[in-house]
C-alpha positions, 0 to 999 in steps of 0.5 A, a space after each residue: 558144385 564140390 561136395 562139402 567142407 567135412 567132405 572133401 576133410 574126410 575124403 582128404 584125409 583117406 585119399 591125399 591127393 587123390 582126385 576122382 576124373 569123375 569129379 570132372 566128368 560127373 561132378 554132382 554124383 560125387 558132390 552127394 555121394 561124397 557128402 552122403 559117403 563121407 559126412 553123414 554116414 561117417 558121422 553115424 556110428 562108434 566104428 574106428 577108422 581102421 575096423 570101418 576101412 576093413 569091414 568095407 574092404 570084406 564087402 568090395 571084395 563080395 561085390 567085386 570091385 577091384 578098381 574100388 578095392 585098389 582105392 581104397 586098400 591104399 586108404 585102409 593101410 595109410 590110418 594102420 591096417 598092415 599087410 598081414 591083416 589086409 591079406 587075412 581079409 582076403 582070406 576070410 573071403 574065400 570060404 564065403 564068396 569062393 576062390 574064383 571070385 577072390 583070385 584077383 583081389 589076392 593078386 591086386 593085393 600083391 601087385 600094392 604091397 609089392 609097389 610099396 616094397 612089402 616083401 613077399 610072401 608075409 609070415 605065415 599064420 596058419 596055426 595048424 597042421 593036415 592032422 590038428 585042422 579037423 579038431 582045432 576047427 569044430 572047437 573054434 566053430 563051437 566057440 563061434 556059433 556054439 556047442 549044441 548049435 554045431 551038434 544040431 547041424 551034425 545031427 540032422 544033416 542028411 547021412 550024404 551030405 555029412 562031408 559037407 559038416 566035416 567040410 565046415 568044421 575042419 576047412 572054413 574053420 580050421 582053414 580060415 578061423 584058427 589063423 592068427 593075423 586077426 582074433 575071432 570077434 573082427 574075423 566074424 565082423 568081415 564075414 558078417 560084411 561080406 555075407 551082406 553085400 553078396 545077398 541071396 544070403 539071408 540064413 546064413 547071414 542070420 546065423 552071423 549075426 548070432 556067431 558076432 553075438 557070441 564073440 563080443 558083437 553087440 547089436 550096435 556094432 552090427 548096426 554101425 557096420 551096415 551103416 558104414 557099408 550101405 553106400 558101397 554096397 547099396 539099401 536092399 542088401 544094407 536092409 536085409 542086413 537090418 532084417 537080420 539083425 531085427 529078427 536075431 537081436 531086437 532093439 
């Protein structure tokens, strides 16, 4: 009992020489999962391997699956995702998942990079200063979700919640989205993946479907992303993601 030839070939390309202990203890599960994830699902859509692994890594951070993250991190590096890009994926998770849940993934990333002989810290990617982060953050926020919506968010927030809108502009967008290492379109795909995998964020998922459309990620790309996340995050959260796409960008 073993995964089919295509599944084995695709699995081995991502994880050369890796033999899961579950193949011995749980062969039926490995057969069905690998056939699904590495053949049936992998055959759907047009995501390149780099993009696929980047969005999967983001989702796995949100799912708190540290062991699986380490495995997929090696695969991502093998297909050409750079150390800077890996770090930026993890940093992108901080404003959405929270630093408490991201700390272990930062440490795991550092450990893997150090084992590969990659010197830390990596080159800096920040483009803002304490004086410019709010202005630049607001500008990129308007670029991503639209000036009218940003102005509406500020106008509709009660006086005692205005500080949260300022935090969103300066911290979430100014400290994070303005960084180099990843472009805005990729950061939005990562945010979409993080929110879908996190669960309980349906309004934010819908908002970032719209944001993805603003930066050039169309319905097809979002569906391809959700499809590749499915084996790792399960059906309920994936289907919630599809519902958000259907509501904001119907077929």
